[in-house]
Biopython code that builds the backbone (N, CA, C, O; Angstrom):
import numpy as np
from Bio.PDB.StructureBuilder import StructureBuilder

atoms = [
    (1, "UNK", "N", (122.717, 69.296, -184.408)),
    (1, "UNK", "CA", (123.715, 70.291, -183.497)),
    (1, "UNK", "C", (124.972, 70.944, -184.105)),
    (1, "UNK", "O", (125.449, 71.884, -183.469)),
    (2, "UNK", "N", (125.600, 70.551, -185.311)),
    (2, "UNK", "CA", (126.668, 71.104, -185.619)),
    (2, "UNK", "C", (126.243, 72.242, -186.289)),
    (2, "UNK", "O", (127.167, 72.934, -186.717)),
    (3, "UNK", "N", (125.442, 72.526, -186.445)),
    (3, "UNK", "CA", (124.996, 73.958, -186.803)),
    (3, "UNK", "C", (124.688, 75.228, -185.674)),
    (3, "UNK", "O", (124.527, 76.392, -186.038)),
    (4, "UNK", "N", (124.637, 74.772, -184.205)),
    (4, "UNK", "CA", (124.432, 75.503, -183.553)),
    (4, "UNK", "C", (125.801, 76.121, -182.723)),
    (4, "UNK", "O", (126.984, 75.805, -182.842)),
    (5, "UNK", "N", (125.375, 76.780, -182.145)),
    (5, "UNK", "CA", (126.505, 77.998, -181.525)),
    (5, "UNK", "C", (127.670, 77.523, -180.880)),
    (5, "UNK", "O", (128.636, 78.199, -180.526)),
    (6, "UNK", "N", (127.460, 76.006, -180.724)),
    (6, "UNK", "CA", (128.641, 75.489, -179.844)),
    (6, "UNK", "C", (129.858, 75.101, -180.168)),
    (6, "UNK", "O", (129.738, 74.276, -181.074)),
    (7, "UNK", "N", (131.481, 75.337, -179.779)),
    (7, "UNK", "CA", (132.354, 75.499, -180.251)),
    (7, "UNK", "C", (132.709, 74.017, -180.318)),
    (7, "UNK", "O", (133.100, 73.687, -181.438)),
    (8, "UNK", "N", (132.673, 72.903, -179.291)),
    (8, "UNK", "CA", (132.828, 71.449, -179.932)),
    (8, "UNK", "C", (131.545, 70.798, -179.581)),
    (8, "UNK", "O", (130.562, 71.246, -178.990)),
    (9, "UNK", "N", (131.846, 69.378, -180.201)),
    (9, "UNK", "CA", (130.155, 68.767, -179.800)),
    (9, "UNK", "C", (131.366, 67.253, -179.562)),
    (9, "UNK", "O", (132.513, 67.071, -179.970)),
    (10, "UNK", "N", (130.431, 66.400, -178.723)),
    (10, "UNK", "CA", (131.231, 65.197, -177.951)),
    (10, "UNK", "C", (130.196, 64.234, -178.434)),
    (10, "UNK", "O", (128.972, 64.361, -178.467)),
    (11, "UNK", "N", (130.905, 63.315, -178.772)),
    (11, "UNK", "CA", (130.172, 61.773, -179.466)),
    (11, "UNK", "C", (130.809, 61.076, -178.112)),
    (11, "UNK", "O", (131.970, 61.072, -177.701)),
    (12, "UNK", "N", (129.443, 60.410, -177.504)),
    (12, "UNK", "CA", (130.106, 59.304, -176.771)),
    (12, "UNK", "C", (129.562, 58.130, -176.950)),
    (12, "UNK", "O", (128.384, 57.780, -177.026)),
    (13, "UNK", "N", (130.830, 57.401, -177.025)),
    (13, "UNK", "CA", (130.803, 55.731, -177.111)),
    (13, "UNK", "C", (130.774, 54.856, -175.782)),
    (13, "UNK", "O", (130.774, 53.626, -175.730)),
    (14, "UNK", "N", (130.748, 55.786, -174.680)),
    (14, "UNK", "CA", (130.631, 55.125, -173.833)),
    (14, "UNK", "C", (128.791, 55.036, -173.100)),
    (14, "UNK", "O", (128.645, 54.115, -172.296)),
    (15, "UNK", "N", (128.085, 55.528, -173.250)),
    (15, "UNK", "CA", (126.868, 55.977, -172.728)),
    (15, "UNK", "C", (125.899, 55.675, -174.038)),
    (15, "UNK", "O", (124.722, 56.025, -173.944)),
    (16, "UNK", "N", (126.321, 55.083, -175.168)),
    (16, "UNK", "CA", (125.287, 55.061, -176.085)),
    (16, "UNK", "C", (125.517, 53.592, -177.185)),
    (16, "UNK", "O", (126.213, 52.593, -177.004)),
    (17, "UNK", "N", (124.849, 53.873, -178.045)),
    (17, "UNK", "CA", (125.022, 52.580, -179.124)),
    (17, "UNK", "C", (125.755, 53.046, -180.441)),
    (17, "UNK", "O", (125.626, 52.541, -181.556)),
    (18, "UNK", "N", (126.328, 53.814, -180.183)),
    (18, "UNK", "CA", (127.119, 54.475, -181.431)),
    (18, "UNK", "C", (128.838, 53.630, -181.756)),
    (18, "UNK", "O", (129.884, 53.503, -181.119)),
    (19, "UNK", "N", (128.355, 53.238, -183.020)),
    (19, "UNK", "CA", (129.694, 52.361, -183.009)),
    (19, "UNK", "C", (131.081, 53.031, -183.712)),
    (19, "UNK", "O", (131.053, 54.104, -184.315)),
    (20, "UNK", "N", (132.079, 52.358, -183.562)),
    (20, "UNK", "CA", (133.158, 52.839, -184.253)),
    (20, "UNK", "C", (133.246, 53.872, -185.448)),
    (20, "UNK", "O", (133.623, 55.043, -185.512)),
    (21, "UNK", "N", (132.595, 52.694, -186.653)),
    (21, "UNK", "CA", (132.178, 53.505, -188.013)),
    (21, "UNK", "C", (131.239, 54.830, -187.475)),
    (21, "UNK", "O", (131.767, 55.941, -187.428)),
    (22, "UNK", "N", (129.869, 54.647, -187.088)),
    (22, "UNK", "CA", (129.201, 55.482, -187.188)),
    (22, "UNK", "C", (130.148, 56.883, -186.605)),
    (22, "UNK", "O", (130.112, 57.979, -187.164)),
    (23, "UNK", "N", (130.969, 56.580, -185.392)),
    (23, "UNK", "CA", (131.567, 57.785, -184.677)),
    (23, "UNK", "C", (132.546, 58.404, -185.944)),
    (23, "UNK", "O", (132.716, 59.623, -185.919)),
    (24, "UNK", "N", (133.132, 57.708, -186.940)),
    (24, "UNK", "CA", (133.632, 58.085, -187.845)),
    (24, "UNK", "C", (133.082, 58.990, -188.583)),
    (24, "UNK", "O", (133.708, 60.010, -188.875)),
    (25, "UNK", "N", (131.548, 58.723, -189.102)),
    (25, "UNK", "CA", (130.747, 59.697, -189.914)),
    (25, "UNK", "C", (130.263, 60.939, -189.314)),
    (25, "UNK", "O", (130.158, 62.005, -189.920)),
    (26, "UNK", "N", (129.917, 60.695, -187.836)),
    (26, "UNK", "CA", (130.127, 62.242, -187.276)),
    (26, "UNK", "C", (130.781, 63.125, -187.140)),
    (26, "UNK", "O", (130.718, 64.323, -187.413)),
    (27, "UNK", "N", (131.804, 62.148, -186.450)),
    (27, "UNK", "CA", (133.364, 63.225, -186.575)),
    (27, "UNK", "C", (133.514, 64.087, -188.088)),
    (27, "UNK", "O", (133.941, 65.238, -188.181)),
    (28, "UNK", "N", (133.120, 63.352, -189.060)),
    (28, "UNK", "CA", (133.407, 63.883, -190.601)),
    (28, "UNK", "C", (132.428, 65.201, -190.362)),
    (28, "UNK", "O", (132.842, 66.358, -190.421)),
    (29, "UNK", "N", (131.313, 64.892, -190.132)),
    (29, "UNK", "CA", (129.582, 65.769, -189.926)),
    (29, "UNK", "C", (130.527, 66.958, -189.179)),
    (29, "UNK", "O", (130.760, 67.949, -189.872)),
    (30, "UNK", "N", (131.043, 66.927, -187.916)),
    (30, "UNK", "CA", (131.053, 67.845, -187.007)),
    (30, "UNK", "C", (132.290, 68.654, -187.664)),
    (30, "UNK", "O", (132.219, 69.868, -187.854)),
    (31, "UNK", "N", (133.322, 67.958, -187.963)),
    (31, "UNK", "CA", (134.482, 68.560, -188.397)),
    (31, "UNK", "C", (134.252, 69.463, -189.880)),
    (31, "UNK", "O", (135.124, 70.251, -190.247)),
    (32, "UNK", "N", (133.370, 69.316, -190.434)),
    (32, "UNK", "CA", (133.135, 69.999, -191.749)),
    (32, "UNK", "C", (132.533, 70.962, -191.314)),
    (32, "UNK", "O", (132.735, 71.907, -192.077)),
    (33, "UNK", "N", (131.550, 71.390, -190.049)),
    (33, "UNK", "CA", (130.810, 72.470, -189.595)),
    (33, "UNK", "C", (131.739, 73.139, -188.828)),
    (33, "UNK", "O", (131.178, 73.666, -187.868)),
    (34, "UNK", "N", (132.850, 73.323, -188.851)),
    (34, "UNK", "CA", (133.986, 74.008, -188.087)),
    (34, "UNK", "C", (133.595, 73.835, -186.719)),
    (34, "UNK", "O", (133.902, 74.764, -185.972)),
    (35, "UNK", "N", (132.977, 72.843, -186.208)),
    (35, "UNK", "CA", (132.848, 72.623, -184.775)),
    (35, "UNK", "C", (134.020, 71.768, -184.284)),
    (35, "UNK", "O", (134.569, 71.279, -185.271)),
    (36, "UNK", "N", (134.490, 71.476, -183.389)),
    (36, "UNK", "CA", (135.874, 70.500, -183.046)),
    (36, "UNK", "C", (134.705, 69.270, -182.299)),
    (36, "UNK", "O", (133.828, 69.391, -181.444)),
    (37, "UNK", "N", (135.127, 68.289, -182.972)),
    (37, "UNK", "CA", (134.750, 66.990, -182.492)),
    (37, "UNK", "C", (135.784, 66.373, -181.448)),
    (37, "UNK", "O", (136.964, 66.184, -181.743)),
    (38, "UNK", "N", (135.252, 66.083, -180.233)),
    (38, "UNK", "CA", (135.745, 65.238, -179.704)),
    (38, "UNK", "C", (134.735, 63.830, -179.205)),
    (38, "UNK", "O", (133.504, 63.828, -179.225)),
    (39, "UNK", "N", (135.614, 62.688, -178.772)),
    (39, "UNK", "CA", (134.938, 61.446, -178.414)),
    (39, "UNK", "C", (135.022, 61.240, -176.912)),
    (39, "UNK", "O", (135.965, 61.721, -176.285)),
    (40, "UNK", "N", (134.253, 60.676, -176.434)),
    (40, "UNK", "CA", (134.127, 60.102, -174.950)),
    (40, "UNK", "C", (134.392, 59.131, -175.098)),
    (40, "UNK", "O", (133.435, 58.638, -175.696)),
    (41, "UNK", "N", (135.388, 58.135, -174.904)),
    (41, "UNK", "CA", (135.648, 56.537, -175.393)),
    (41, "UNK", "C", (135.251, 56.044, -173.590)),
    (41, "UNK", "O", (135.194, 56.703, -172.552)),
    (42, "UNK", "N", (135.003, 54.348, -173.955)),
    (42, "UNK", "CA", (134.483, 53.531, -173.066)),
    (42, "UNK", "C", (135.593, 53.686, -172.301)),
    (42, "UNK", "O", (135.046, 53.854, -171.211)),
    (43, "UNK", "N", (137.040, 53.766, -172.029)),
    (43, "UNK", "CA", (137.710, 53.776, -170.886)),
    (43, "UNK", "C", (138.959, 54.084, -171.396)),
    (43, "UNK", "O", (139.132, 54.090, -172.615)),
    (44, "UNK", "N", (140.148, 54.424, -170.366)),
    (44, "UNK", "CA", (141.223, 55.028, -170.778)),
    (44, "UNK", "C", (141.926, 53.874, -171.062)),
    (44, "UNK", "O", (142.488, 53.307, -170.125)),
    (45, "UNK", "N", (142.040, 53.196, -172.719)),
    (45, "UNK", "CA", (142.337, 52.025, -173.227)),
    (45, "UNK", "C", (143.116, 53.002, -174.563)),
    (45, "UNK", "O", (142.495, 53.895, -175.139)),
    (46, "UNK", "N", (144.591, 52.625, -174.907)),
    (46, "UNK", "CA", (145.072, 53.439, -175.675)),
    (46, "UNK", "C", (144.933, 52.739, -176.965)),
    (46, "UNK", "O", (145.527, 53.260, -177.909)),
    (47, "UNK", "N", (144.136, 51.450, -177.234)),
    (47, "UNK", "CA", (143.651, 50.972, -178.884)),
    (47, "UNK", "C", (143.115, 51.928, -179.198)),
    (47, "UNK", "O", (143.594, 52.775, -179.951)),
    (48, "UNK", "N", (141.654, 51.981, -178.501)),
    (48, "UNK", "CA", (140.707, 52.692, -179.021)),
    (48, "UNK", "C", (140.828, 54.453, -178.861)),
    (48, "UNK", "O", (140.721, 55.198, -179.835)),
    (49, "UNK", "N", (140.999, 54.797, -177.866)),
    (49, "UNK", "CA", (142.230, 56.131, -178.100)),
    (49, "UNK", "C", (142.843, 56.556, -179.172)),
    (49, "UNK", "O", (142.516, 57.650, -179.630)),
    (50, "UNK", "N", (143.734, 55.878, -179.720)),
    (50, "UNK", "CA", (144.352, 55.734, -180.946)),
    (50, "UNK", "C", (143.568, 55.901, -182.300)),
    (50, "UNK", "O", (143.757, 56.646, -183.261)),
    (51, "UNK", "N", (142.356, 54.672, -181.955)),
    (51, "UNK", "CA", (141.314, 54.791, -183.480)),
    (51, "UNK", "C", (140.838, 55.965, -183.407)),
    (51, "UNK", "O", (141.123, 56.790, -184.274)),
    (52, "UNK", "N", (139.942, 56.301, -182.263)),
    (52, "UNK", "CA", (139.085, 58.017, -182.478)),
    (52, "UNK", "C", (139.631, 58.777, -182.891)),
    (52, "UNK", "O", (139.043, 59.392, -183.781)),
    (53, "UNK", "N", (141.420, 59.352, -182.461)),
    (53, "UNK", "CA", (142.252, 60.304, -182.784)),
    (53, "UNK", "C", (142.134, 59.985, -184.588)),
    (53, "UNK", "O", (141.455, 60.694, -185.330)),
    (54, "UNK", "N", (142.944, 58.777, -185.062)),
    (54, "UNK", "CA", (143.183, 58.478, -186.229)),
    (54, "UNK", "C", (141.809, 58.752, -186.930)),
    (54, "UNK", "O", (141.933, 58.997, -188.130)),
    (55, "UNK", "N", (140.456, 58.768, -186.424)),
    (55, "UNK", "CA", (139.241, 58.996, -187.170)),
    (55, "UNK", "C", (138.929, 60.499, -187.645)),
    (55, "UNK", "O", (138.171, 60.903, -188.527)),
    (56, "UNK", "N", (139.908, 61.300, -186.613)),
    (56, "UNK", "CA", (139.460, 62.442, -186.785)),
    (56, "UNK", "C", (139.095, 63.401, -185.840)),
    (56, "UNK", "O", (138.895, 64.589, -186.090)),
    (57, "UNK", "N", (139.006, 62.833, -184.690)),
    (57, "UNK", "CA", (138.832, 63.153, -183.240)),
    (57, "UNK", "C", (139.516, 64.103, -182.942)),
    (57, "UNK", "O", (140.665, 63.699, -183.126)),
    (58, "UNK", "N", (139.586, 65.637, -182.419)),
    (58, "UNK", "CA", (140.545, 66.485, -181.860)),
    (58, "UNK", "C", (141.126, 66.249, -180.866)),
    (58, "UNK", "O", (142.222, 66.684, -180.514)),
    (59, "UNK", "N", (140.106, 65.200, -180.080)),
    (59, "UNK", "CA", (140.743, 65.086, -178.565)),
    (59, "UNK", "C", (139.634, 64.069, -177.971)),
    (59, "UNK", "O", (138.557, 63.927, -178.551)),
    (60, "UNK", "N", (139.924, 63.426, -176.882)),
    (60, "UNK", "CA", (139.494, 62.342, -175.926)),
    (60, "UNK", "C", (139.106, 63.115, -174.729)),
    (60, "UNK", "O", (139.872, 63.948, -174.247)),
    (61, "UNK", "N", (137.217, 62.711, -173.927)),
    (61, "UNK", "CA", (137.140, 62.559, -173.156)),
    (61, "UNK", "C", (136.956, 61.447, -172.309)),
    (61, "UNK", "O", (135.966, 60.801, -172.651)),
    (62, "UNK", "N", (137.718, 60.851, -171.041)),
    (62, "UNK", "CA", (138.065, 59.922, -170.507)),
    (62, "UNK", "C", (137.359, 59.509, -169.266)),
    (62, "UNK", "O", (137.752, 60.143, -168.287)),
    (63, "UNK", "N", (136.438, 58.639, -169.017)),
    (63, "UNK", "CA", (135.463, 58.524, -168.102)),
    (63, "UNK", "C", (136.355, 57.799, -167.194)),
    (63, "UNK", "O", (137.269, 57.108, -167.646)),
    (64, "UNK", "N", (136.088, 57.946, -165.631)),
    (64, "UNK", "CA", (137.100, 57.280, -164.647)),
    (64, "UNK", "C", (138.190, 57.405, -164.371)),
    (64, "UNK", "O", (138.693, 56.319, -164.083)),
    (65, "UNK", "N", (138.851, 58.214, -164.308)),
    (65, "UNK", "CA", (140.281, 58.658, -163.973)),
    (65, "UNK", "C", (140.146, 59.204, -162.573)),
    (65, "UNK", "O", (139.584, 60.225, -162.178)),
    (66, "UNK", "N", (140.852, 58.196, -161.880)),
    (66, "UNK", "CA", (140.952, 58.335, -160.605)),
    (66, "UNK", "C", (142.097, 58.921, -160.160)),
    (66, "UNK", "O", (141.989, 59.500, -159.079)),
    (67, "UNK", "N", (143.296, 58.938, -160.754)),
    (67, "UNK", "CA", (144.666, 58.966, -160.256)),
    (67, "UNK", "C", (145.375, 59.841, -161.282)),
    (67, "UNK", "O", (145.038, 59.914, -162.464)),
    (68, "UNK", "N", (146.759, 60.737, -160.514)),
    (68, "UNK", "CA", (147.458, 61.481, -161.644)),
    (68, "UNK", "C", (147.986, 60.489, -162.509)),
    (68, "UNK", "O", (148.538, 61.013, -163.477)),
    (69, "UNK", "N", (148.019, 59.333, -162.518)),
    (69, "UNK", "CA", (149.121, 58.634, -163.419)),
    (69, "UNK", "C", (148.295, 57.889, -164.059)),
    (69, "UNK", "O", (148.847, 57.167, -164.889)),
    (70, "UNK", "N", (146.501, 57.731, -163.942)),
    (70, "UNK", "CA", (145.504, 57.098, -165.256)),
    (70, "UNK", "C", (145.596, 58.645, -165.918)),
    (70, "UNK", "O", (146.055, 58.650, -167.061)),
    (71, "UNK", "N", (145.261, 59.832, -165.418)),
    (71, "UNK", "CA", (145.660, 60.971, -166.423)),
    (71, "UNK", "C", (146.972, 61.469, -167.505)),
    (71, "UNK", "O", (146.801, 62.075, -168.563)),
    (72, "UNK", "N", (148.027, 61.127, -167.050)),
    (72, "UNK", "CA", (148.666, 61.102, -167.430)),
    (72, "UNK", "C", (148.909, 60.333, -168.401)),
    (72, "UNK", "O", (149.392, 60.832, -169.417)),
    (73, "UNK", "N", (148.637, 58.913, -168.344)),
    (73, "UNK", "CA", (148.263, 57.688, -169.283)),
    (73, "UNK", "C", (147.567, 58.192, -170.516)),
    (73, "UNK", "O", (147.824, 58.011, -171.707)),
    (74, "UNK", "N", (146.661, 58.841, -169.942)),
    (74, "UNK", "CA", (145.285, 59.394, -171.173)),
    (74, "UNK", "C", (145.998, 60.397, -172.070)),
    (74, "UNK", "O", (145.849, 60.353, -173.292)),
    (75, "UNK", "N", (146.986, 61.548, -171.308)),
    (75, "UNK", "CA", (147.392, 62.330, -172.293)),
    (75, "UNK", "C", (148.970, 61.804, -173.356)),
    (75, "UNK", "O", (149.470, 62.386, -174.318)),
    (76, "UNK", "N", (149.422, 60.391, -172.605)),
    (76, "UNK", "CA", (150.432, 60.143, -173.284)),
    (76, "UNK", "C", (149.712, 59.684, -174.573)),
    (76, "UNK", "O", (150.036, 60.129, -175.674)),
    (77, "UNK", "N", (148.495, 58.570, -174.360)),
    (77, "UNK", "CA", (147.729, 58.284, -175.516)),
    (77, "UNK", "C", (147.646, 59.134, -176.687)),
    (77, "UNK", "O", (148.116, 58.735, -177.753)),
    (78, "UNK", "N", (147.191, 60.066, -176.607)),
    (78, "UNK", "CA", (147.040, 61.314, -177.720)),
    (78, "UNK", "C", (148.012, 61.925, -177.888)),
    (78, "UNK", "O", (147.856, 63.042, -178.381)),
    (79, "UNK", "N", (148.914, 61.638, -177.679)),
    (79, "UNK", "CA", (150.207, 62.892, -178.147)),
    (79, "UNK", "C", (151.173, 61.915, -178.645)),
    (79, "UNK", "O", (151.249, 60.973, -177.856)),
    (80, "UNK", "N", (152.103, 61.758, -179.875)),
    (80, "UNK", "CA", (152.946, 61.746, -180.638)),
    (80, "UNK", "C", (154.300, 61.483, -179.916)),
    (80, "UNK", "O", (154.425, 62.220, -178.938)),
    (81, "UNK", "N", (155.202, 60.759, -180.093)),
    (81, "UNK", "CA", (156.433, 60.750, -179.229)),
    (81, "UNK", "C", (157.174, 61.968, -179.945)),
    (81, "UNK", "O", (157.061, 62.330, -181.117)),
    (82, "UNK", "N", (158.075, 62.580, -178.781)),
    (82, "UNK", "CA", (158.594, 61.861, -177.933)),
    (82, "UNK", "C", (157.350, 62.083, -176.422)),
    (82, "UNK", "O", (157.179, 61.109, -175.689)),
    (83, "UNK", "N", (156.835, 62.986, -176.222)),
    (83, "UNK", "CA", (156.043, 63.258, -175.032)),
    (83, "UNK", "C", (154.946, 61.950, -174.861)),
    (83, "UNK", "O", (154.547, 61.638, -173.739)),
    (84, "UNK", "N", (154.562, 61.322, -175.919)),
    (84, "UNK", "CA", (153.222, 60.267, -175.912)),
    (84, "UNK", "C", (154.025, 59.160, -176.583)),
    (84, "UNK", "O", (155.231, 59.212, -176.825)),
    (85, "UNK", "N", (153.256, 58.220, -176.832)),
    (85, "UNK", "CA", (153.297, 56.911, -176.984)),
    (85, "UNK", "C", (152.192, 57.037, -178.410)),
    (85, "UNK", "O", (152.472, 56.344, -179.389)),
    (86, "UNK", "N", (151.300, 57.690, -178.444)),
    (86, "UNK", "CA", (150.391, 57.158, -179.778)),
    (86, "UNK", "C", (151.278, 57.285, -181.067)),
    (86, "UNK", "O", (152.186, 58.100, -181.236)),
    (87, "UNK", "N", (150.865, 56.375, -181.896)),
    (87, "UNK", "CA", (151.502, 55.780, -182.871)),
    (87, "UNK", "C", (151.008, 56.226, -184.001)),
    (87, "UNK", "O", (149.787, 56.221, -184.158)),
    (88, "UNK", "N", (152.051, 56.795, -185.212)),
    (88, "UNK", "CA", (151.543, 56.813, -186.391)),
    (88, "UNK", "C", (150.950, 56.363, -187.835)),
    (88, "UNK", "O", (151.472, 55.525, -188.571)),
    (89, "UNK", "N", (149.867, 57.018, -188.070)),
    (89, "UNK", "CA", (149.436, 56.340, -189.150)),
    (89, "UNK", "C", (148.862, 57.463, -190.175)),
    (89, "UNK", "O", (148.746, 58.642, -189.839)),
    (90, "UNK", "N", (148.493, 56.939, -191.544)),
    (90, "UNK", "CA", (147.993, 57.176, -192.670)),
    (90, "UNK", "C", (146.673, 57.419, -192.968)),
    (90, "UNK", "O", (146.308, 57.200, -194.123)),
    (91, "UNK", "N", (145.765, 57.889, -192.036)),
    (91, "UNK", "CA", (144.218, 57.586, -191.774)),
    (91, "UNK", "C", (144.051, 59.336, -192.253)),
    (91, "UNK", "O", (144.864, 60.149, -192.693)),
    (92, "UNK", "N", (142.414, 59.426, -191.881)),
    (92, "UNK", "CA", (141.969, 60.826, -192.104)),
    (92, "UNK", "C", (142.794, 61.969, -191.561)),
    (92, "UNK", "O", (143.375, 62.926, -192.074)),
    (93, "UNK", "N", (142.553, 61.305, -189.771)),
    (93, "UNK", "CA", (143.156, 62.613, -189.028)),
    (93, "UNK", "C", (144.916, 63.014, -189.813)),
    (93, "UNK", "O", (145.285, 64.189, -189.821)),
    (94, "UNK", "N", (145.394, 62.430, -190.125)),
    (94, "UNK", "CA", (146.670, 62.757, -190.619)),
    (94, "UNK", "C", (146.697, 63.271, -191.987)),
    (94, "UNK", "O", (147.753, 63.571, -192.544)),
    (95, "UNK", "N", (145.466, 63.382, -192.571)),
    (95, "UNK", "CA", (145.520, 64.034, -194.118)),
    (95, "UNK", "C", (146.021, 62.809, -195.135)),
    (95, "UNK", "O", (146.767, 63.163, -196.049)),
    (96, "UNK", "N", (145.752, 61.724, -195.068)),
    (96, "UNK", "CA", (146.140, 60.464, -195.418)),
    (96, "UNK", "C", (147.633, 60.667, -195.715)),
    (96, "UNK", "O", (147.876, 60.389, -196.889)),
    (97, "UNK", "N", (148.597, 61.025, -195.090)),
    (97, "UNK", "CA", (150.187, 61.606, -195.390)),
    (97, "UNK", "C", (150.378, 62.551, -196.093)),
    (97, "UNK", "O", (151.496, 62.815, -196.535)),
    (98, "UNK", "N", (149.216, 63.323, -196.363)),
    (98, "UNK", "CA", (149.760, 64.186, -197.278)),
    (98, "UNK", "C", (150.064, 65.833, -196.106)),
    (98, "UNK", "O", (149.225, 66.323, -195.349)),
    (99, "UNK", "N", (151.556, 66.353, -196.348)),
    (99, "UNK", "CA", (151.585, 67.206, -195.151)),
    (99, "UNK", "C", (151.978, 66.669, -194.045)),
    (99, "UNK", "O", (152.290, 67.460, -193.155)),
    (100, "UNK", "N", (152.037, 65.849, -193.885)),
    (100, "UNK", "CA", (152.271, 65.026, -192.747)),
    (100, "UNK", "C", (152.829, 65.841, -191.456)),
    (100, "UNK", "O", (152.272, 65.865, -190.359)),
    (101, "UNK", "N", (153.932, 66.445, -191.769)),
    (101, "UNK", "CA", (155.368, 66.984, -191.044)),
    (101, "UNK", "C", (153.873, 68.273, -190.399)),
    (101, "UNK", "O", (153.426, 68.370, -189.256)),
    (102, "UNK", "N", (153.495, 69.005, -191.576)),
    (102, "UNK", "CA", (152.825, 70.213, -190.673)),
    (102, "UNK", "C", (151.579, 69.277, -189.814)),
    (102, "UNK", "O", (151.193, 70.055, -188.942)),
    (103, "UNK", "N", (150.872, 68.103, -189.690)),
    (103, "UNK", "CA", (150.057, 67.669, -188.859)),
    (103, "UNK", "C", (150.337, 67.680, -187.467)),
    (103, "UNK", "O", (149.853, 68.185, -186.453)),
    (104, "UNK", "N", (151.669, 66.652, -187.900)),
    (104, "UNK", "CA", (152.650, 66.223, -186.792)),
    (104, "UNK", "C", (152.695, 67.773, -185.835)),
    (104, "UNK", "O", (152.533, 67.869, -184.618)),
    (105, "UNK", "N", (152.921, 68.696, -186.652)),
    (105, "UNK", "CA", (153.532, 70.426, -185.835)),
    (105, "UNK", "C", (152.113, 70.611, -185.109)),
    (105, "UNK", "O", (152.043, 70.504, -183.885)),
    (106, "UNK", "N", (150.988, 70.890, -185.891)),
    (106, "UNK", "CA", (149.974, 71.200, -185.411)),
    (106, "UNK", "C", (149.483, 70.757, -184.198)),
    (106, "UNK", "O", (149.350, 71.407, -183.161)),
    (107, "UNK", "N", (149.084, 68.963, -184.532)),
    (107, "UNK", "CA", (148.515, 68.431, -183.545)),
    (107, "UNK", "C", (149.344, 68.342, -181.853)),
    (107, "UNK", "O", (148.807, 67.725, -180.934)),
    (108, "UNK", "N", (150.307, 68.857, -181.734)),
    (108, "UNK", "CA", (151.371, 69.140, -180.778)),
    (108, "UNK", "C", (150.451, 69.968, -179.808)),
    (108, "UNK", "O", (150.247, 69.660, -178.634)),
    (109, "UNK", "N", (149.995, 70.909, -180.366)),
    (109, "UNK", "CA", (149.405, 72.212, -179.987)),
    (109, "UNK", "C", (147.670, 72.225, -179.805)),
    (109, "UNK", "O", (147.136, 72.971, -178.984)),
    (110, "UNK", "N", (146.748, 71.130, -180.842)),
    (110, "UNK", "CA", (145.826, 70.997, -180.541)),
    (110, "UNK", "C", (145.131, 70.008, -179.726)),
    (110, "UNK", "O", (144.245, 70.344, -178.939)),
    (111, "UNK", "N", (145.445, 68.990, -179.862)),
    (111, "UNK", "CA", (144.834, 67.433, -179.380)),
    (111, "UNK", "C", (144.471, 68.287, -178.024)),
    (111, "UNK", "O", (145.054, 69.248, -177.521)),
    (112, "UNK", "N", (143.512, 67.713, -177.698)),
    (112, "UNK", "CA", (142.813, 67.651, -176.206)),
    (112, "UNK", "C", (142.893, 66.257, -175.617)),
    (112, "UNK", "O", (142.419, 66.029, -174.505)),
]
sb = StructureBuilder()
sb.init_structure("model")
sb.init_model(0)
sb.init_chain("A")
sb.init_seg("    ")
for serial, (resi, resn, name, xyz) in enumerate(atoms, 1):
    if name == "N":
        sb.init_residue(resn, " ", resi, " ")
    sb.init_atom(name, np.array(xyz, "f"), 0.0, 1.0, " ", f" {name:<3s}", serial, name[0])
structure = sb.get_structure()
């Protein structure tokens, strides 16, 4: 699929047997194919959302959002402070700390 004409490819953690380690490999493959990797998480859980974002996902698809408040929470979980509550790490997504300020600036406009 990474060689297809799709702009983005979703990895489904909710309705599949894919684990977090496999998701990391898939995110890397999709990203190296110049596609946008998105991950459908199992729920609106800040810890899981933070983990998949730190693995390099460009965004999340959150199931079972039923209220505006739940949607706002999901956005907050993928967004760094001051607008969000996502914590900072030195993982693959943040280029392991290399050019961290550039990453933060870019992620404000590209996280989904």
